[in-house]
C-alpha positions in Angstrom: 18.7 11.5 4.9 19.9 15.1 4.6 23.6 16.1 4.5 24.7 19.4 5.9 28.5 20.1 5.8 30.0 23.3 7.0 33.6 24.2 6.2 33.9 25.5 9.8 32.9 22.1 11.2 35.9 20.3 9.5 39.3 20.7 11.0 42.3 18.8 9.6 44.9 20.4 11.7 45.6 20.2 15.4 47.4 22.3 18.0 50.2 24.7 17.6 52.7 24.9 20.4 50.3 23.2 22.7 47.6 25.8 22.0 44.4 25.0 20.1 44.4 27.5 17.4 40.8 26.9 16.5 39.8 29.1 19.4 41.5 32.1 17.7 41.6 31.4 14.1 39.3 28.8 12.4 41.4 28.6 9.3 45.1 28.1 8.8 46.8 30.7 6.6 45.6 30.3 3.0 48.9 30.9 1.4 50.7 27.7 2.6 51.0 24.6 0.4 49.9 22.5 3.4 46.6 24.4 3.6 46.0 23.9 -0.1 46.4 20.1 0.3 44.1 20.1 3.3 41.5 22.2 1.5 41.5 19.8 -1.5 41.2 16.9 0.8 38.3 18.5 2.6 36.5 19.1 -0.8 37.0 15.5 -1.8 35.6 14.3 1.5 32.5 16.5 1.0 32.1 15.3 -2.6 32.4 11.6 -1.5 29.8 12.2 1.2 27.4 13.8 -1.3 27.8 10.8 -3.7 27.0 8.4 -0.8 24.0 10.5 0.1 22.6 10.5 -3.5 23.2 6.7 -3.9 21.4 6.1 -0.6 18.4 7.9 -1.9 18.2 6.0 -5.2 20.0 2.6 -4.9 18.2 -0.7 -4.2 19.0 -1.8 -0.7 19.6 -5.3 0.7 16.5 -7.1 1.8 16.7 -8.4 5.4 13.5 -10.5 5.0 13.9 -14.2 5.1 11.3 -17.0 5.8 12.0 -19.8 8.2 9.8 -22.1 6.2 7.7 -21.5 3.0 4.5 -19.5 3.5 1.7 -21.7 4.7 -1.7 -21.6 3.0 -4.3 -21.9 5.7 -7.5 -21.6 3.7 -10.1 -19.2 2.1 -11.8 -16.4 4.0 -15.6 -16.1 4.1 -18.3 -14.0 5.7 -20.2 -15.6 8.5 -23.5 -13.7 7.8 -23.7 -13.6 3.9 -22.8 -15.8 1.0 -21.2 -13.1 -1.1 -17.9 -13.7 -3.0 -15.5 -10.9 -2.4 -12.5 -9.1 -4.0 -9.5 -7.5 -2.3 -9.9 -7.1 1.4 -7.5 -4.5 2.9 -7.3 -4.6 6.7 -7.2 -1.5 8.9 -7.9 -0.7 12.5 -10.2 2.0 13.9 -10.0 2.2 17.7 -9.9 -1.4 18.8 -11.9 -2.7 15.8 -10.3 -4.4 12.8 -12.2 -3.5 9.6 -11.9 -5.1 6.1 -12.4 -3.0 3.0 -13.5 -4.9 -0.1 -13.3 -3.7 -3.7 -16.1 -5.7 -5.3 -18.9 -8.1 -4.6 -18.9 -10.1 -7.7 -21.2 -12.9 -7.0 -22.9 -15.0 -4.4 -22.4 -18.7 -3.7 -25.3 -20.9 -2.6 -22.7 -22.7 -0.5 -24.9 -25.7 0.5 -25.2 -26.9 -3.1 -22.2 -25.3 -4.8 -20.1 -27.7 -6.9 -16.5 -26.6 -7.1 -15.9 -29.0 -10.0 -18.5 -27.4 -12.3 -19.1 -24.0 -10.8 -22.9 -24.8 -10.5 -24.7 -23.4 -7.5 -23.6 -19.8 -7.9 -26.1 -17.1 -8.6 -25.2 -13.9 -10.3 -25.1 -10.4 -8.8 -24.2 -7.1 -10.4 -22.4 -5.3 -7.5 -18.9 -4.2 -8.6 -18.9 -1.8 -5.6 -17.3 -1.6 -2.2 -18.2 -3.4 0.9 -17.0 -3.5 4.5 -16.5 -6.3 7.1 -15.6 -6.7 10.7 -12.7 -9.2 11.2 -13.3 -11.9 13.8 -10.6 -13.6 15.9 -10.5 -16.3 13.2 -8.4 -15.2 10.2 -10.8 -17.1 7.9 -14.0 -15.5 9.2 -15.5 -12.0 9.2 -19.0 -10.4 9.3 -20.2 -8.2 6.5 -21.2 -4.7 7.8 -24.2 -4.2 5.5 -26.4 -7.0 4.3 -29.2 -7.3 1.8 -31.1 -9.8 -0.3 -32.0 -7.7 -3.3 -29.2 -8.0 -5.9 -29.3 -9.8 -9.2 -30.9 -13.2 -9.4 -29.7 -13.9 -5.9 -32.8 -12.6 -4.2 -33.6 -14.1 -0.8 -30.0 -15.1 -0.5 -28.0 -13.2 2.2 -25.6 -10.9 0.4 -23.2 -8.1 1.2 -24.6 -4.6 0.6 -22.7 -1.4 -0.3 -20.8 0.3 2.5 -19.9 3.7 1.2 -23.0 5.5 -0.1 -23.7 6.8 -3.6 -22.9 10.5 -4.1 -23.6 13.0 -6.8 -21.9 12.0 -10.1 -21.9 8.3 -9.4 -23.3 6.2 -12.3 -25.2 3.0 -12.2 -22.6 1.2 -14.3 -19.7 2.4 -12.1 -17.8 0.4 -9.6 -16.2 1.7 -6.5 -13.1 0.3 -4.8 -11.9 1.3 -1.4 -8.7 0.9 0.5 -7.7 0.2 4.1 -9.0 2.3 6.9 -6.3 4.5 8.5 -7.1 5.5 12.1 -7.1 9.3 12.5 -8.3 9.9 16.0 -9.7 6.7 17.4 -13.3 7.3 16.3 -12.7 8.6 12.7 -10.6 7.0 10.0 -9.7 7.8 6.4 -10.1 5.6 3.4 -9.5 6.4 -0.3 -12.1 5.6 -2.9 -11.5 4.5 -6.5 -14.6 5.0 -8.7 -14.2 2.8 -11.8 -16.2 2.8 -15.0 -16.5 -0.9 -15.8 -18.6 -1.9 -18.8 -16.7 -1.7 -22.1 -13.5 -0.6 -20.2 -10.3 -2.4 -19.8 -8.4 -2.5 -16.5 -7.4 -0.1 -15.1 -10.2 2.2 -15.9 -10.3 4.8 -13.2 -12.6 7.8 -12.9 -10.3 9.5 -10.4 -9.7 9.0 -6.7 -11.6 10.3 -3.7 -11.5 10.5 0.1 -14.0 9.1 2.5 -14.6 9.1 6.3 -15.2 6.1 8.5 -16.9 6.8 11.8 -17.2 4.3 14.6 -17.4 4.8 18.4 -17.4 1.1 19.2 -21.2 0.9 19.2 -23.3 -0.3 16.4 -21.5 -0.6 13.0 -18.8 1.5 11.3 -20.3 4.1 9.0 -18.7 5.3 5.7 -19.5 8.8 4.4 -18.2 10.7 1.3 -18.4 14.4 2.4 -15.9 15.4 -0.3 -17.9 14.1 -3.2 -17.1 11.6 -5.9 -13.4 12.5 -6.5 -10.8 14.8 -5.1 -8.1 13.8 -7.6 -8.8 13.7 -11.3 -8.7 10.9 -13.8 -5.3 12.2 -15.0 -3.8 11.7 -11.5 -2.7 8.5 -9.7 -5.5 6.5 -8.0 -4.3 7.3 -4.5 -4.8 4.5 -2.1 -4.8 1.8 -4.7 -1.6 0.3 -3.1 -2.7 1.0 0.4 -1.9 3.5 3.1 -0.1 3.6 6.5 0.6 5.8 9.5 4.3 6.6 10.0 6.2 9.2 11.9 8.9 11.2 10.0 11.0 13.9 11.7 8.6 14.0 14.6 5.5 14.4 12.5 3.0 11.6 12.2 1.9 11.3 8.6 -0.4 9.2 6.6 1.5 7.8 3.6 -0.7 6.8 0.6 0.5 4.9 -2.5 -0.6 4.4 -6.1 0.6 3.0 -9.4 1.5 5.1 -12.5 0.7 3.8 -15.9 1.9 4.2 -19.5 -0.4 4.9 -22.5 -1.0 1.2 -22.8 -2.3 1.0 -19.2 0.7 -1.0 -18.1 2.2 -0.2 -14.6 5.4 1.7 -15.0 5.9 3.3 -11.5 4.8 3.5 -7.9 4.3 7.0 -6.4 3.5 8.3 -2.9 1.6 11.1 -1.3 1.5 12.1 2.4 -0.4 14.3 4.8 0.0 15.1 8.5 -2.4 12.7 10.3 -4.3 15.5 12.0 -4.9 17.1 8.6 -5.9 14.0 6.7 -9.3 15.5 5.7 -7.7 18.9 4.6 -7.1 18.3 0.9 -4.7 21.2 0.6 -2.4 19.7 3.1 -1.3 16.8 0.9 2.3 16.6 -0.3 3.6 14.5 -3.1 7.0 12.8 -3.5 9.0 14.5 -6.2 12.2 12.3 -5.9 15.5 12.8 -4.1 13.9 13.2 -0.7 11.7 16.2 -1.8 8.1 16.5 -0.8 5.9 19.4 -1.8 2.3 20.3 -2.8 2.9 19.9 -6.6 0.5 17.3 -7.7 1.6 14.3 -9.8 0.0 13.5 -13.2 0.0 10.2 -15.0 1.5 11.6 -18.2 4.6 12.7 -16.2 5.4 9.2 -15.1 7.7 6.5 -16.3 10.1 4.0 -14.7 12.8 6.7 -15.0 10.7 9.5 -13.4 12.2 11.0 -10.2 8.7 10.5 -8.6 9.0 6.7 -9.1 9.8 5.0 -5.8 11.6 2.2 -7.7 9.2 -0.3 -6.2 7.8 -2.9 -8.7 4.3 -3.6 -7.4 0.9 -4.7 -8.4 -1.9 -4.2 -5.9 -0.9 -5.0 -2.4 -0.3 -3.5 1.0 2.3 -2.0 3.4 3.0 -2.5 7.1 5.8 -1.8 9.6 7.7 -4.9 10.7 8.6 -4.8 14.4 10.8 -7.8 13.7 12.9 -6.3 11.0 12.4 -2.6 11.9 11.5 -1.9 8.3 8.5 -1.0 6.2 7.5 -4.0 4.2 5.3 -4.1 1.1 3.7 -7.3 -0.1 2.8 -7.8 -3.7 3.0 -10.3 -6.6 3.7 -10.1 -10.3 0.1 -9.4 -11.4 0.1 -6.4 -13.6 3.9 -6.2 -13.8 5.4 -6.8 -17.2 8.6 -8.5 -15.9 7.7 -12.1 -16.6 6.9 -12.9 -13.0 4.6 -15.7 -12.1 1.2 -14.4 -11.0 1.2 -17.2 -8.4 4.1 -15.9 -6.3 4.0 -13.3 -3.6 7.0 -11.1 -2.6 8.2 -8.8 0.1 10.3 -5.7 -0.4 11.7 -3.6 2.5 12.7 -0.1 3.2 13.8 2.0 6.2 11.6 4.9 5.1 8.0 4.8 3.8 9.2 6.1 0.5 12.3 3.9 0.2 14.8 3.2 -1.2 13.3 -0.3 -1.6 15.1 -3.5 -1.5 15.3 -6.4 -3.9 12.4 -8.8 -3.6 12.2 -12.0 -1.5 9.6 -14.7 -2.1 7.1 -15.2 0.7 4.7 -17.7 -0.8 4.1 -19.6 -4.0 0.6 -20.9 -4.8 0.4 -24.6 -5.5 -2.1 -24.5 -8.4 -2.9 -28.2 -8.1 -4.1 -27.8 -4.5 -4.8 -24.3 -3.4 -7.0 -22.9 -6.2 -10.7 -23.6 -6.4 -12.5 -24.2 -9.7 -13.1 -21.2 -11.9 -15.2 -22.1 -14.9 -14.3 -19.4 -17.4 -10.7 -20.1 -17.3 -9.1 -16.8 -16.3 -6.2 -17.7 -13.9 -5.1 -14.7 -11.9 -4.0 -13.9 -8.4 -3.2 -10.5 -7.0 -3.0 -8.5 -3.9 -1.0 -9.4 -0.9 -2.8 -7.6 2.0 -1.2 -7.6 5.5 -3.5 -8.8 8.3 -1.9 -7.1 11.3 -4.6 -8.2 13.7 -2.9 -11.7 13.6 0.7 -10.7 13.7 2.7 -12.0 16.7 3.8 -9.3 19.1 7.4 -9.6 18.0 6.4 -9.5 14.4 8.1 -12.8 13.6 4.8 -14.3 12.4 2.6 -12.5 10.0 -0.5 -13.2 8.0 -1.6 -11.8 4.6 -4.5 -12.4 2.3 -4.6 -12.5 -1.5 -7.4 -12.7 -4.1 -7.7 -15.4 -6.8 -9.8 -14.5 -9.9 -11.7 -11.8 -8.1 -13.8 -14.4 -6.3 -11.8 -16.2 -3.6 -9.7 -14.8 -0.8 -6.8 -16.9 0.4 -5.0 -16.5 3.7 -1.3 -17.2 4.2 0.8 -17.5 7.4 4.5 -16.6 7.2 7.2 -17.3 9.8 10.2 -15.1 9.4 13.7 -16.5 10.0 
């Protein structure tokens, strides 16, 4: 929202002797007391409008989101052609194909003999890297894009293979996360890559952020390439794409908006930041703009050591990893997240929605979408690390009017739950 007020556009008088004096003289004589009163009134009006404008850019707004019934857990999502356990699972569309982007492949279940009470029947893999899947018409089923049988002690067991290739600078002990595919021209899409040094390293442990290209003409399988190398943003910058990305039109220009967390020195989330690029220039790295606060976007890059909850770049959105979509039902951008990684005492088993009219906010207060019933909806995990995170929209399954949505979440980096939500 931008406010432009011209003194010449505000007239507090009227007509003189039946003649509209504005045609001859835009200002009444400055020497009269009446004019001085009108001038002061006009200044006060302008100041009030400016205050309203500033508050509109920074204040938390009301959240229109409401659920008709509590979110319904419908089950766990699995691949139809492998037995790999998966992490994350952003959903994006390229052309008419819905693609899933996975952050890790942390293990493989021998499902025929897996015992959920003991955890027995799982073999070990060492593949903390990305993967891709093609979503089927069943929200609980997809097909892994690349398959293999070579990892860890799971040989001869169908497993998911890497999707995005290794490039110069990648290390054997390094993971690679990827975010949702954003359609650029129908056959090429953009994803953001998050190389992560894992061994001996606490979360988050980024090595920077990169940009990759997904190519798919509807034949064969979608291909991922990394023509820009390992990273395009340094380890001192936000891990762009970590919180998803979305196409959105602003002032007649179609942009790709990309989101990331900021962290303090203790690696705790303290902010959410945004970048954007015209969609047609998504692969031109010099075309990215970064949100500086108060409605200002420019090419000044953001660095982690600049950020705090009070930083003007902070969108005021409390969020762990999750995803954003545009709601046809509420005519708002909605971000789904939970309390994981947020030091505000929230339950890590609850998922929330926040809403905004613009992709950068201001964001509303939070509304609960779904609470995990830990006695029923969580499988056995034998090393006792309870954690759920994510909240990734599954727009392939949204109703046309947007009243019904689906989202997925991850539990302990192994299991992907799917939730159906009916809005009120």
